[in-house]
gemmi code that builds the backbone of each chain (N, CA, C; Angstrom):
import gemmi

chains = {
    "A": [
        ("MET", (88.135, 71.339, 9.102), (87.128, 72.365, 8.824), (85.821, 71.725, 8.368)),
        ("GLN", (84.727, 72.285, 8.836), (83.408, 71.793, 8.442), (82.644, 72.922, 7.758)),
        ("GLU", (81.880, 72.548, 6.759), (81.099, 73.570, 6.062), (79.688, 73.055, 5.820)),
        ("ALA", (78.711, 73.957, 5.952), (77.330, 73.555, 5.686), (76.563, 74.726, 5.080)),
        ("ARG", (75.606, 74.389, 4.246), (74.731, 75.405, 3.664), (73.339, 75.256, 4.263)),
        ("VAL", (72.797, 76.363, 4.718), (71.451, 76.317, 5.288), (70.648, 77.497, 4.747)),
        ("THR", (69.353, 77.288, 4.653), (68.497, 78.372, 4.178), (67.613, 78.852, 5.313)),
        ("ILE", (67.586, 80.168, 5.479), (66.738, 80.761, 6.514), (65.271, 80.570, 6.101)),
        ("GLN", (64.490, 79.942, 6.964), (63.110, 79.592, 6.598), (62.045, 80.307, 7.420)),
        ("ASN", (62.443, 80.908, 8.532), (61.391, 81.555, 9.332), (60.990, 82.883, 8.694)),
        ("LYS", (59.742, 83.233, 8.893), (59.129, 84.364, 8.192), (59.884, 85.677, 8.380)),
        ("LEU", (60.353, 85.917, 9.596), (60.959, 87.216, 9.889), (62.448, 87.282, 9.568)),
        ("GLY", (63.011, 86.157, 9.114), (64.428, 86.167, 8.774), (65.333, 86.193, 9.994)),
        ("LEU", (66.612, 86.478, 9.743), (67.589, 86.467, 10.839), (67.583, 87.822, 11.539)),
        ("HIS", (66.504, 88.087, 12.283), (66.420, 89.355, 13.009), (67.135, 89.208, 14.350)),
        ("ALA", (66.987, 90.186, 15.209), (67.828, 90.244, 16.411), (67.723, 89.003, 17.307)),
        ("ARG", (66.507, 88.510, 17.501), (66.369, 87.391, 18.435), (67.066, 86.115, 17.926)),
        ("PRO", (66.760, 85.679, 16.686), (67.480, 84.505, 16.182), (68.991, 84.726, 16.063)),
        ("ALA", (69.394, 85.946, 15.741), (70.828, 86.225, 15.646), (71.480, 86.061, 17.021)),
        ("THR", (70.775, 86.501, 18.053), (71.284, 86.340, 19.418), (71.396, 84.854, 19.762)),
        ("ALA", (70.387, 84.093, 19.359), (70.401, 82.648, 19.623), (71.586, 81.992, 18.910)),
        ("PHE", (71.843, 82.411, 17.683), (72.953, 81.858, 16.904), (74.287, 82.118, 17.615)),
        ("VAL", (74.462, 83.366, 18.039), (75.711, 83.746, 18.703), (75.877, 82.982, 20.028)),
        ("THR", (74.774, 82.834, 20.745), (74.829, 82.128, 22.024), (75.318, 80.692, 21.823)),
        ("VAL", (74.788, 80.024, 20.791), (75.235, 78.656, 20.496), (76.687, 78.676, 20.004)),
        ("ALA", (77.008, 79.608, 19.103), (78.360, 79.674, 18.531), (79.423, 79.850, 19.611)),
        ("GLN", (79.081, 80.658, 20.618), (80.059, 80.965, 21.660), (80.341, 79.793, 22.599)),
        ("GLU", (79.487, 78.759, 22.504), (79.732, 77.583, 23.347), (80.908, 76.756, 22.831)),
        ("PHE", (81.345, 77.057, 21.612), (82.396, 76.241, 21.001), (83.727, 76.980, 20.897)),
        ("GLN", (84.784, 76.185, 20.980), (86.142, 76.707, 20.840), (86.431, 77.091, 19.392)),
        ("SER", (85.848, 76.346, 18.472), (86.142, 76.523, 17.055), (85.836, 77.941, 16.586)),
        ("SER", (86.580, 78.391, 15.586), (86.237, 79.661, 14.954), (85.045, 79.385, 14.037)),
        ("ILE", (84.141, 80.348, 13.980), (82.917, 80.162, 13.196), (82.720, 81.357, 12.279)),
        ("THR", (82.651, 81.088, 11.002), (82.398, 82.172, 10.055), (81.122, 81.872, 9.282)),
        ("VAL", (80.494, 82.942, 8.845), (79.249, 82.816, 8.092), (79.326, 83.749, 6.897)),
        ("ARG", (78.784, 83.324, 5.774), (78.615, 84.247, 4.654), (77.320, 83.924, 3.926)),
        ("ARG", (76.814, 84.899, 3.207), (75.671, 84.634, 2.336), (76.213, 83.843, 1.157)),
        ("SER", (75.448, 82.897, 0.649), (75.969, 82.096, -0.458), (76.123, 82.944, -1.724)),
        ("ASP", (75.474, 84.126, -1.747), (75.588, 84.986, -2.927), (76.632, 86.099, -2.742)),
        ("ALA", (77.462, 85.978, -1.705), (78.485, 87.006, -1.472), (79.760, 86.354, -0.941)),
        ("ASP", (80.870, 87.080, -1.020), (82.155, 86.523, -0.592), (82.530, 86.922, 0.825)),
        ("GLU", (81.919, 88.010, 1.312), (82.336, 88.560, 2.602), (82.051, 87.597, 3.757)),
        ("LEU", (83.105, 87.259, 4.483), (82.974, 86.365, 5.631), (82.775, 87.190, 6.890)),
        ("ILE", (81.861, 86.756, 7.730), (81.694, 87.476, 8.986), (81.863, 86.508, 10.164)),
        ("ASP", (82.176, 87.061, 11.312), (82.381, 86.281, 12.520), (81.039, 85.832, 13.093)),
        ("GLY", (80.822, 84.536, 13.156), (79.560, 83.979, 13.630), (79.350, 84.127, 15.131)),
        ("LYS", (80.369, 84.660, 15.821), (80.207, 84.870, 17.263), (79.882, 86.329, 17.576)),
        ("SER", (79.705, 87.142, 16.554), (79.387, 88.564, 16.751), (77.987, 88.875, 16.237)),
        ("ILE", (77.136, 89.314, 17.154), (75.755, 89.586, 16.745), (75.676, 90.750, 15.763)),
        ("MET", (76.527, 91.741, 15.956), (76.520, 92.889, 15.043), (76.806, 92.449, 13.622)),
        ("MET", (77.776, 91.547, 13.503), (78.148, 91.052, 12.178), (77.010, 90.250, 11.550)),
        ("LEU", (76.363, 89.418, 12.378), (75.258, 88.609, 11.850), (74.118, 89.486, 11.343)),
        ("MET", (73.868, 90.588, 12.074), (72.792, 91.478, 11.658), (73.128, 92.171, 10.342)),
        ("MET", (74.418, 92.263, 10.060), (74.837, 92.903, 8.813), (74.581, 92.031, 7.589)),
        ("LEU", (74.281, 90.766, 7.818), (74.013, 89.877, 6.681), (72.679, 90.210, 6.020)),
        ("GLY", (71.780, 90.800, 6.791), (70.457, 91.107, 6.246), (69.781, 89.875, 5.670)),
        ("ALA", (69.903, 88.762, 6.386), (69.401, 87.485, 5.870), (67.889, 87.363, 6.055)),
        ("THR", (67.159, 87.531, 4.965), (65.702, 87.402, 5.011), (65.325, 85.939, 4.788)),
        ("LYS", (64.038, 85.643, 4.904), (63.550, 84.300, 4.604), (63.974, 83.930, 3.179)),
        ("GLY", (64.552, 82.758, 3.028), (64.982, 82.325, 1.702), (66.459, 82.551, 1.424)),
        ("THR", (67.123, 83.315, 2.295), (68.560, 83.549, 2.110), (69.344, 82.287, 2.469)),
        ("GLU", (70.269, 81.910, 1.572), (71.111, 80.755, 1.879), (72.409, 81.227, 2.524)),
        ("LEU", (72.764, 80.591, 3.629), (73.997, 80.943, 4.334), (74.978, 79.777, 4.276)),
        ("VAL", (76.264, 80.109, 4.237), (77.300, 79.089, 4.313), (77.990, 79.264, 5.667)),
        ("ILE", (77.896, 78.233, 6.482), (78.511, 78.285, 7.812), (79.791, 77.444, 7.767)),
        ("CYS", (80.874, 78.004, 8.304), (82.146, 77.289, 8.357), (82.631, 77.229, 9.789)),
        ("THR", (83.033, 76.058, 10.236), (83.597, 75.955, 11.576), (84.984, 75.336, 11.462)),
        ("GLU", (85.883, 75.788, 12.290), (87.238, 75.236, 12.250), (87.846, 75.218, 13.646)),
        ("GLY", (88.237, 74.028, 14.082), (88.821, 73.895, 15.411), (88.564, 72.508, 15.960)),
        ("SER", (88.921, 72.327, 17.220), (88.852, 70.993, 17.819), (87.419, 70.456, 17.897)),
        ("ASP", (86.440, 71.358, 18.035), (85.047, 70.895, 18.147), (84.202, 71.338, 16.953)),
        ("ASP", (84.842, 71.410, 15.777), (84.102, 71.952, 14.625), (82.927, 71.079, 14.180)),
        ("THR", (83.043, 69.762, 14.391), (81.944, 68.878, 13.984), (80.705, 69.131, 14.839)),
        ("GLU", (80.922, 69.211, 16.149), (79.801, 69.471, 17.067), (79.213, 70.854, 16.808)),
        ("ALA", (80.097, 71.823, 16.551), (79.647, 73.199, 16.342), (78.757, 73.298, 15.105)),
        ("ILE", (79.190, 72.708, 14.014), (78.404, 72.836, 12.782), (77.057, 72.139, 12.944)),
        ("LYS", (77.077, 71.024, 13.650), (75.848, 70.268, 13.882), (74.838, 71.118, 14.664)),
        ("ALA", (75.316, 71.729, 15.736), (74.443, 72.528, 16.604), (73.880, 73.742, 15.855)),
        ("LEU", (74.726, 74.379, 15.048), (74.281, 75.595, 14.350), (73.301, 75.274, 13.227)),
        ("VAL", (73.586, 74.191, 12.503), (72.655, 73.792, 11.430), (71.304, 73.426, 12.030)),
        ("GLN", (71.368, 72.696, 13.135), (70.131, 72.291, 13.803), (69.311, 73.512, 14.244)),
        ("LEU", (70.015, 74.520, 14.744), (69.338, 75.736, 15.201), (68.624, 76.434, 14.045)),
        ("VAL", (69.321, 76.567, 12.920), (68.709, 77.236, 11.762), (67.545, 76.392, 11.238)),
        ("MET", (67.752, 75.070, 11.182), (66.702, 74.173, 10.660), (65.461, 74.176, 11.550)),
        ("SER", (65.648, 74.489, 12.835), (64.503, 74.524, 13.752), (63.720, 75.831, 13.605)),
        ("ASN", (64.179, 76.690, 12.651), (63.554, 78.002, 12.434), (63.590, 78.861, 13.689)),
        ("PHE", (64.558, 78.602, 14.550), (64.722, 79.378, 15.776), (63.441, 79.382, 16.607)),
        ("ASP", (62.675, 78.294, 16.497), (61.389, 78.190, 17.196), (60.417, 79.298, 16.818)),
        ("GLU", (60.512, 79.738, 15.567), (59.546, 80.739, 15.091), (58.728, 80.140, 13.953)),
        ("GLU", (57.752, 80.919, 13.490), (56.934, 80.478, 12.352), (57.792, 80.358, 11.110)),
    ],
    "B": [
        ("MET", (69.787, 100.290, 1.973), (69.021, 101.327, 2.656), (69.971, 102.369, 3.252)),
        ("LYS", (69.635, 103.636, 3.064), (70.525, 104.690, 3.559), (70.161, 105.091, 4.989)),
        ("LEU", (71.192, 105.314, 5.786), (70.953, 105.757, 7.162), (70.258, 107.113, 7.179)),
        ("THR", (70.645, 107.964, 6.242), (70.066, 109.308, 6.236), (68.570, 109.274, 5.886)),
        ("ASP", (68.117, 108.187, 5.230), (66.683, 108.052, 4.957), (65.945, 107.471, 6.159)),
        ("LEU", (66.658, 106.696, 6.963), (66.029, 106.021, 8.103), (65.936, 106.928, 9.329)),
        ("VAL", (67.022, 107.672, 9.553), (67.107, 108.470, 10.779), (66.343, 109.779, 10.612)),
        ("VAL", (65.499, 110.049, 11.584), (64.700, 111.271, 11.563), (65.516, 112.394, 12.202)),
        ("ASN", (65.851, 113.366, 11.375), (66.677, 114.497, 11.804), (66.242, 115.095, 13.148)),
        ("GLU", (64.932, 115.340, 13.272), (64.400, 115.984, 14.479), (64.438, 115.044, 15.685)),
        ("ALA", (64.745, 113.777, 15.449), (64.761, 112.820, 16.563), (66.192, 112.364, 16.872)),
        ("VAL", (67.138, 113.272, 16.662), (68.515, 112.998, 17.062), (68.794, 113.833, 18.315)),
        ("ILE", (69.145, 113.157, 19.391), (69.392, 113.856, 20.660), (70.850, 113.613, 21.062)),
        ("VAL", (71.671, 114.646, 21.003), (73.103, 114.427, 21.281), (73.434, 114.387, 22.771)),
        ("LYS", (72.532, 114.939, 23.581), (72.740, 114.811, 25.030), (71.442, 114.341, 25.674)),
        ("LEU", (71.334, 113.049, 25.842), (70.134, 112.483, 26.454), (70.019, 112.955, 27.896)),
        ("GLU", (68.784, 113.258, 28.300), (68.588, 113.682, 29.685), (68.495, 112.484, 30.625)),
        ("GLY", (67.801, 111.440, 30.137), (67.597, 110.264, 30.970), (68.903, 109.540, 31.247)),
        ("ALA", (68.936, 108.868, 32.400), (70.146, 108.131, 32.757), (69.858, 106.637, 32.844)),
        ("LYS", (68.564, 106.287, 32.719), (68.180, 104.882, 32.807), (67.596, 104.412, 31.481)),
        ("ARG", (67.658, 103.105, 31.277), (67.225, 102.526, 30.011), (65.819, 102.990, 29.595)),
        ("ASN", (64.841, 102.801, 30.491), (63.471, 103.125, 30.120), (63.267, 104.621, 29.870)),
        ("GLU", (63.970, 105.439, 30.628), (63.865, 106.898, 30.439), (64.375, 107.293, 29.056)),
        ("VAL", (65.485, 106.665, 28.669), (66.091, 106.973, 27.382), (65.181, 106.529, 26.235)),
        ("ILE", (64.614, 105.341, 26.380), (63.700, 104.834, 25.354), (62.510, 105.787, 25.210)),
        ("GLU", (61.987, 106.235, 26.344), (60.851, 107.151, 26.356), (61.199, 108.484, 25.669)),
        ("GLU", (62.388, 108.965, 25.992), (62.844, 110.243, 25.425), (62.929, 110.167, 23.895)),
        ("LEU", (63.473, 109.069, 23.407), (63.640, 108.917, 21.961), (62.295, 108.706, 21.268)),
        ("LEU", (61.429, 107.946, 21.920), (60.097, 107.725, 21.359), (59.333, 109.047, 21.281)),
        ("ASP", (59.435, 109.839, 22.331), (58.757, 111.141, 22.339), (59.302, 112.067, 21.249)),
        ("ALA", (60.583, 111.913, 20.946), (61.159, 112.715, 19.865), (60.530, 112.320, 18.531)),
        ("LEU", (60.248, 111.032, 18.361), (59.591, 110.576, 17.131), (58.143, 111.049, 17.080)),
        ("VAL", (57.499, 111.114, 18.244), (56.137, 111.654, 18.310), (56.165, 113.130, 17.908)),
        ("ALA", (57.093, 113.870, 18.504), (57.201, 115.305, 18.216), (57.514, 115.545, 16.733)),
        ("ALA", (58.256, 114.617, 16.138), (58.627, 114.763, 14.724), (57.490, 114.331, 13.798)),
        ("GLY", (56.382, 113.839, 14.389), (55.227, 113.456, 13.588), (55.308, 112.060, 13.007)),
        ("ARG", (56.282, 111.266, 13.448), (56.422, 109.906, 12.904), (55.567, 108.883, 13.651)),
        ("VAL", (55.206, 109.219, 14.885), (54.403, 108.313, 15.702), (53.189, 109.078, 16.202)),
        ("ASP", (51.996, 108.464, 16.070), (50.791, 109.110, 16.590), (50.818, 109.096, 18.111)),
        ("THR", (50.411, 110.214, 18.688), (50.393, 110.327, 20.148), (49.607, 109.176, 20.770)),
        ("GLY", (48.519, 108.778, 20.097), (47.651, 107.725, 20.626), (48.334, 106.367, 20.710)),
        ("ASN", (49.366, 106.159, 19.898), (50.054, 104.857, 19.893), (51.284, 104.827, 20.795)),
        ("ARG", (51.633, 105.996, 21.282), (52.903, 106.133, 22.007), (53.071, 105.131, 23.157)),
        ("ASP", (52.042, 105.009, 23.996), (52.165, 104.144, 25.159), (52.286, 102.666, 24.772)),
        ("ASP", (51.547, 102.283, 23.711), (51.635, 100.893, 23.257), (53.037, 100.572, 22.746)),
        ("TYR", (53.606, 101.497, 22.001), (54.955, 101.269, 21.459), (55.975, 101.190, 22.586)),
        ("LEU", (55.810, 102.084, 23.542), (56.735, 102.099, 24.675), (56.728, 100.736, 25.369)),
        ("LYS", (55.512, 100.220, 25.593), (55.374, 98.912, 26.234), (56.033, 97.825, 25.396)),
        ("ALA", (55.781, 97.879, 24.079), (56.322, 96.847, 23.184), (57.853, 96.863, 23.175)),
        ("ILE", (58.430, 98.068, 23.156), (59.893, 98.178, 23.104), (60.519, 97.662, 24.402)),
        ("ILE", (59.910, 98.037, 25.521), (60.463, 97.619, 26.814), (60.284, 96.111, 27.024)),
        ("LYS", (59.149, 95.601, 26.559), (58.904, 94.161, 26.658), (59.977, 93.406, 25.864)),
        ("ARG", (60.260, 93.908, 24.679), (61.298, 93.297, 23.834), (62.661, 93.336, 24.540)),
        ("GLU", (62.909, 94.453, 25.173), (64.195, 94.646, 25.865), (64.331, 93.670, 27.045)),
        ("LYS", (63.204, 93.393, 27.692), (63.235, 92.487, 28.843), (63.478, 91.041, 28.413)),
        ("ARG", (63.032, 90.713, 27.207), (63.238, 89.350, 26.696), (64.694, 89.098, 26.354)),
        ("GLY", (65.427, 90.151, 26.104), (66.841, 90.019, 25.755), (67.339, 91.395, 25.393)),
        ("SER", (68.419, 91.808, 26.002), (68.909, 93.166, 25.782), (69.306, 93.387, 24.333)),
        ("THR", (68.979, 94.595, 23.821), (69.462, 94.957, 22.487), (70.761, 95.757, 22.605)),
        ("GLY", (71.355, 95.724, 23.797), (72.689, 96.284, 23.965), (73.670, 95.232, 23.471)),
        ("PHE", (73.982, 95.324, 22.159), (74.725, 94.248, 21.518), (76.237, 94.371, 21.708)),
        ("GLY", (76.665, 95.258, 22.581), (78.092, 95.396, 22.839), (78.684, 96.630, 22.190)),
        ("HIS", (79.917, 96.938, 22.559), (80.656, 98.092, 22.022), (79.969, 99.429, 22.293)),
        ("GLY", (79.171, 99.495, 23.369), (78.577, 100.772, 23.756), (77.370, 101.215, 22.949)),
        ("VAL", (76.767, 100.275, 22.196), (75.591, 100.675, 21.416), (74.398, 99.762, 21.717)),
        ("ALA", (73.209, 100.319, 21.620), (71.989, 99.535, 21.801), (70.996, 99.913, 20.709)),
        ("VAL", (70.207, 98.932, 20.293), (69.222, 99.173, 19.235), (67.851, 98.644, 19.666)),
        ("PRO", (67.222, 99.328, 20.637), (65.873, 98.904, 21.034), (64.920, 99.075, 19.845)),
        ("HIS", (63.980, 98.149, 19.713), (63.106, 98.237, 18.529), (61.770, 97.553, 18.748)),
        ("ALA", (60.823, 97.897, 17.902), (59.517, 97.244, 17.905), (58.943, 97.315, 16.509)),
        ("LYS", (58.094, 96.335, 16.222), (57.359, 96.377, 14.957), (55.911, 96.676, 15.304)),
        ("ALA", (55.256, 97.460, 14.475), (53.862, 97.782, 14.751), (53.092, 97.962, 13.464)),
        ("GLU", (51.828, 97.559, 13.513), (50.962, 97.639, 12.337), (50.764, 99.066, 11.866)),
        ("SER", (50.630, 99.959, 12.852), (50.261, 101.321, 12.487), (51.441, 102.196, 12.066)),
        ("ILE", (52.631, 101.606, 11.988), (53.785, 102.357, 11.492), (53.827, 102.186, 9.982)),
        ("ASP", (53.911, 103.298, 9.244), (53.933, 103.101, 7.796), (55.299, 103.365, 7.176)),
        ("GLN", (56.209, 103.878, 7.969), (57.536, 104.178, 7.457), (58.564, 103.867, 8.554)),
        ("ILE", (59.634, 103.175, 8.194), (60.654, 102.874, 9.201), (61.219, 104.180, 9.735)),
        ("SER", (61.284, 104.284, 11.055), (61.765, 105.514, 11.672), (62.799, 105.192, 12.741)),
        ("VAL", (63.911, 105.905, 12.686), (64.977, 105.688, 13.656), (65.278, 106.994, 14.387)),
        ("ALA", (65.357, 106.898, 15.716), (65.789, 108.036, 16.530), (67.151, 107.669, 17.115)),
        ("ILE", (68.015, 108.651, 17.261), (69.343, 108.391, 17.837), (69.537, 109.243, 19.078)),
        ("GLY", (70.044, 108.630, 20.138), (70.361, 109.371, 21.349), (71.776, 109.052, 21.802)),
        ("LEU", (72.493, 110.078, 22.233), (73.860, 109.884, 22.710), (73.948, 110.247, 24.182)),
        ("CYS", (74.798, 109.545, 24.884), (74.964, 109.797, 26.311), (76.417, 109.548, 26.694)),
        ("ALA", (77.131, 110.623, 26.973), (78.570, 110.514, 27.269), (78.810, 109.679, 28.529)),
        ("ASP", (77.916, 109.811, 29.514), (78.113, 109.094, 30.779), (77.801, 107.599, 30.681)),
        ("GLY", (76.998, 107.256, 29.696), (76.661, 105.849, 29.529), (75.392, 105.462, 30.267)),
        ("VAL", (74.614, 104.589, 29.640), (73.359, 104.115, 30.220), (73.482, 102.601, 30.392)),
        ("ASP", (72.939, 102.101, 31.500), (72.974, 100.654, 31.723), (71.845, 99.989, 30.935)),
        ("PHE", (72.209, 99.240, 29.907), (71.218, 98.538, 29.087), (71.260, 97.034, 29.349)),
        ("ASN", (71.978, 96.648, 30.404), (72.202, 95.223, 30.634), (72.789, 94.586, 29.369)),
        ("ALA", (73.757, 95.295, 28.794), (74.326, 94.897, 27.494), (75.014, 93.539, 27.566)),
        ("LEU", (75.119, 92.897, 26.403), (75.714, 91.564, 26.331), (77.137, 91.558, 26.882)),
        ("ASP", (77.862, 92.666, 26.677), (79.235, 92.731, 27.206), (79.291, 93.483, 28.547)),
        ("GLN", (78.111, 93.756, 29.108), (77.989, 94.413, 30.418), (78.550, 95.837, 30.463)),
        ("GLN", (78.868, 96.404, 29.298), (79.422, 97.754, 29.257), (78.294, 98.794, 29.130)),
        ("PRO", (78.520, 100.013, 29.639), (77.497, 101.053, 29.479), (77.311, 101.433, 28.011)),
        ("VAL", (76.106, 101.902, 27.710), (75.759, 102.237, 26.325), (75.870, 103.749, 26.114)),
        ("HIS", (76.558, 104.135, 25.054), (76.741, 105.555, 24.756), (75.935, 106.039, 23.553)),
        ("ALA", (75.452, 105.117, 22.751), (74.625, 105.508, 21.600), (73.452, 104.542, 21.485)),
        ("VAL", (72.251, 105.114, 21.400), (71.039, 104.304, 21.301), (70.338, 104.616, 19.976)),
        ("PHE", (70.091, 103.587, 19.183), (69.311, 103.734, 17.952), (67.952, 103.091, 18.222)),
        ("LEU", (66.915, 103.892, 18.306), (65.562, 103.358, 18.521), (64.906, 103.186, 17.154)),
        ("LEU", (64.461, 101.959, 16.883), (63.942, 101.641, 15.547), (62.496, 101.163, 15.616)),
        ("LEU", (61.630, 101.807, 14.848), (60.247, 101.347, 14.725), (60.023, 100.959, 13.269)),
        ("SER", (59.492, 99.759, 13.057), (59.244, 99.359, 11.669), (57.863, 98.748, 11.482)),
        ("PRO", (57.363, 98.816, 10.237), (56.038, 98.263, 9.947), (56.033, 96.750, 10.153)),
        ("GLU", (54.971, 96.270, 10.753), (54.845, 94.856, 11.090), (54.927, 93.933, 9.868)),
        ("ASP", (54.322, 94.373, 8.777), (54.147, 93.475, 7.630), (55.317, 93.496, 6.640)),
        ("ARG", (56.408, 94.171, 6.997), (57.527, 94.208, 6.044), (58.844, 93.785, 6.712)),
        ("PRO", (58.951, 92.485, 7.065), (60.155, 92.024, 7.761), (61.441, 92.249, 6.956)),
        ("GLU", (61.336, 92.239, 5.628), (62.537, 92.441, 4.799), (63.088, 93.847, 5.010)),
        ("ASP", (62.172, 94.812, 5.099), (62.610, 96.196, 5.317), (63.263, 96.354, 6.693)),
        ("HIS", (62.696, 95.660, 7.659), (63.251, 95.712, 9.014), (64.697, 95.197, 9.005)),
        ("LEU", (64.912, 94.073, 8.300), (66.265, 93.503, 8.231), (67.207, 94.394, 7.437)),
        ("ASP", (66.684, 95.008, 6.392), (67.484, 95.958, 5.605), (67.963, 97.114, 6.478)),
        ("ALA", (67.038, 97.607, 7.291), (67.373, 98.733, 8.166), (68.413, 98.302, 9.200)),
        ("MET", (68.227, 97.110, 9.776), (69.189, 96.595, 10.749), (70.562, 96.425, 10.095)),
        ("GLU", (70.545, 95.948, 8.855), (71.796, 95.742, 8.113), (72.530, 97.084, 7.965)),
        ("ALA", (71.773, 98.118, 7.616), (72.385, 99.447, 7.459), (72.912, 99.966, 8.798)),
        ("ILE", (72.118, 99.792, 9.845), (72.513, 100.300, 11.165), (73.769, 99.583, 11.669)),
        ("PHE", (73.787, 98.257, 11.566), (74.948, 97.527, 12.080), (76.150, 97.635, 11.155)),
        ("GLY", (75.876, 97.905, 9.867), (76.987, 98.143, 8.945), (77.809, 99.330, 9.408)),
        ("SER", (77.135, 100.302, 10.022), (77.862, 101.464, 10.540), (78.373, 101.202, 11.960)),
        ("LEU", (77.506, 100.699, 12.835), (77.884, 100.538, 14.248), (78.980, 99.497, 14.485)),
        ("SER", (79.154, 98.589, 13.538), (80.199, 97.575, 13.725), (81.586, 98.133, 13.424)),
        ("GLN", (81.630, 99.345, 12.847), (82.939, 99.950, 12.555), (83.418, 100.787, 13.733)),
        ("GLU", (84.602, 100.461, 14.186), (85.161, 101.120, 15.368), (85.262, 102.632, 15.162)),
        ("GLN", (85.706, 103.012, 13.979), (85.890, 104.448, 13.710), (84.558, 105.199, 13.703)),
        ("PHE", (83.538, 104.554, 13.117), (82.213, 105.166, 13.096), (81.720, 105.398, 14.517)),
        ("ARG", (81.882, 104.387, 15.373), (81.423, 104.527, 16.766), (82.170, 105.641, 17.480)),
        ("ARG", (83.474, 105.716, 17.239), (84.274, 106.728, 17.925), (83.791, 108.135, 17.576)),
        ("PHE", (83.577, 108.358, 16.261), (83.098, 109.680, 15.829), (81.688, 109.947, 16.361)),
        ("LEU", (80.857, 108.911, 16.347), (79.476, 109.081, 16.815), (79.450, 109.487, 18.295)),
        ("PHE", (80.243, 108.791, 19.115), (80.248, 109.082, 20.553), (80.730, 110.510, 20.823)),
        ("GLN", (81.517, 111.047, 19.881), (82.074, 112.383, 20.085), (81.194, 113.494, 19.494)),
        ("ALA", (80.135, 113.115, 18.793), (79.308, 114.120, 18.102), (78.711, 115.098, 19.109)),
        ("GLN", (78.759, 116.385, 18.744), (78.278, 117.432, 19.645), (76.974, 118.059, 19.170)),
        ("SER", (76.619, 117.806, 17.923), (75.409, 118.442, 17.391), (74.694, 117.480, 16.450)),
        ("ILE", (73.442, 117.822, 16.146), (72.672, 117.013, 15.199), (73.389, 116.989, 13.854)),
        ("ASP", (73.948, 118.136, 13.477), (74.683, 118.208, 12.214), (75.859, 117.235, 12.194)),
        ("ASP", (76.586, 117.165, 13.308), (77.711, 116.220, 13.397), (77.227, 114.807, 13.088)),
        ("VAL", (76.095, 114.440, 13.716), (75.568, 113.083, 13.550), (75.137, 112.865, 12.106)),
        ("MET", (74.371, 113.808, 11.550), (73.853, 113.631, 10.194), (74.986, 113.594, 9.163)),
        ("THR", (76.030, 114.389, 9.401), (77.182, 114.375, 8.492), (77.872, 113.011, 8.525)),
        ("LEU", (78.008, 112.483, 9.733), (78.627, 111.170, 9.892), (77.812, 110.086, 9.166)),
        ("LEU", (76.484, 110.161, 9.316), (75.613, 109.184, 8.657), (75.726, 109.310, 7.137)),
        ("ASP", (75.765, 110.549, 6.680), (75.858, 110.801, 5.243), (77.174, 110.250, 4.677)),
        ("GLU", (78.253, 110.482, 5.428), (79.560, 109.962, 4.982), (79.535, 108.444, 4.919)),
        ("HIS", (78.878, 107.832, 5.908), (78.791, 106.373, 5.891), (77.994, 105.898, 4.665)),
        ("ASP", (76.857, 106.545, 4.407), (76.037, 106.185, 3.238), (76.863, 106.262, 1.960)),
        ("LYS", (77.640, 107.328, 1.847), (78.432, 107.521, 0.626), (79.515, 106.448, 0.500)),
        ("SER", (80.119, 106.076, 1.637), (81.168, 105.051, 1.574), (80.568, 103.704, 1.171)),
        ("GLN", (79.307, 103.474, 1.567), (78.641, 102.224, 1.186), (78.315, 102.214, -0.299)),
        ("ALA", (77.898, 103.369, -0.783), (77.472, 103.476, -2.181), (78.627, 103.217, -3.140)),
        ("THR", (79.859, 103.546, -2.700), (80.997, 103.384, -3.597), (81.669, 102.027, -3.452)),
        ("ARG", (81.137, 101.190, -2.554), (81.757, 99.883, -2.346), (81.618, 98.987, -3.567)),
    ],
}
model = gemmi.Model(1)
for chain_id, residues in chains.items():
    chain = gemmi.Chain(chain_id)
    for i, (resn, *xyz) in enumerate(residues, 1):
        res = gemmi.Residue()
        res.name, res.seqid = resn, gemmi.SeqId(i, " ")
        for name, pos in zip(("N", "CA", "C"), xyz):
            atom = gemmi.Atom()
            atom.name, atom.element = name, gemmi.Element(name[0])
            atom.pos, atom.b_iso = gemmi.Position(*pos), 0.0
            res.add_atom(atom)
        chain.add_residue(res)
    model.add_chain(chain)
structure = gemmi.Structure()
structure.add_model(model)
structure.setup_entities()
């Protein structure tokens, strides 16, 4: 299992477009992917856009991403990189 | 954020007339205009913005629901219109399934936090299988508003 903490930095937060991008990357991997806000316990499925939108992650929200499976190292790397790139937004 | 505060009662359409994505978006937007939430003068710009957003990537996020949306400077209050269609509308959804419930969302440009709050409330309900089932079966505006109210109350007691 791999775990990483990332902070949403783009101005508009995790709105529909970045959430779609997250799911698209997550779905490329076999590993199960869960996400939670660092200030909450509820785990959500990182491959479901509806669930990601339920996080209400604004700029400054810290997320904990967990991957588990045969490609969990690659998965966590790709997802952290995506968030760190601010989803190509401001 | 409460669904009953976001959704405009007069802009709930339980039987959409349109059968195509753009027609449905237009119908819901016009309902918001009629309800006084959108100025007639801005209507065409919003329509363009919503459809442009839809072309960049479908807001048909699966499970028979779509949430087309736009942000605009001249919107001062988040407004949501709901449309239902038993036959289903092709939204080019992520799961390729027809859409039976459309939530059209307009939010102020300068308040991204509110936009995310509203999305959180909307998906908090739409992600529940039971909520979707009851919503798809709603026959009247009252049915829809009661369902939204029940959802708000269940959230409040969590």
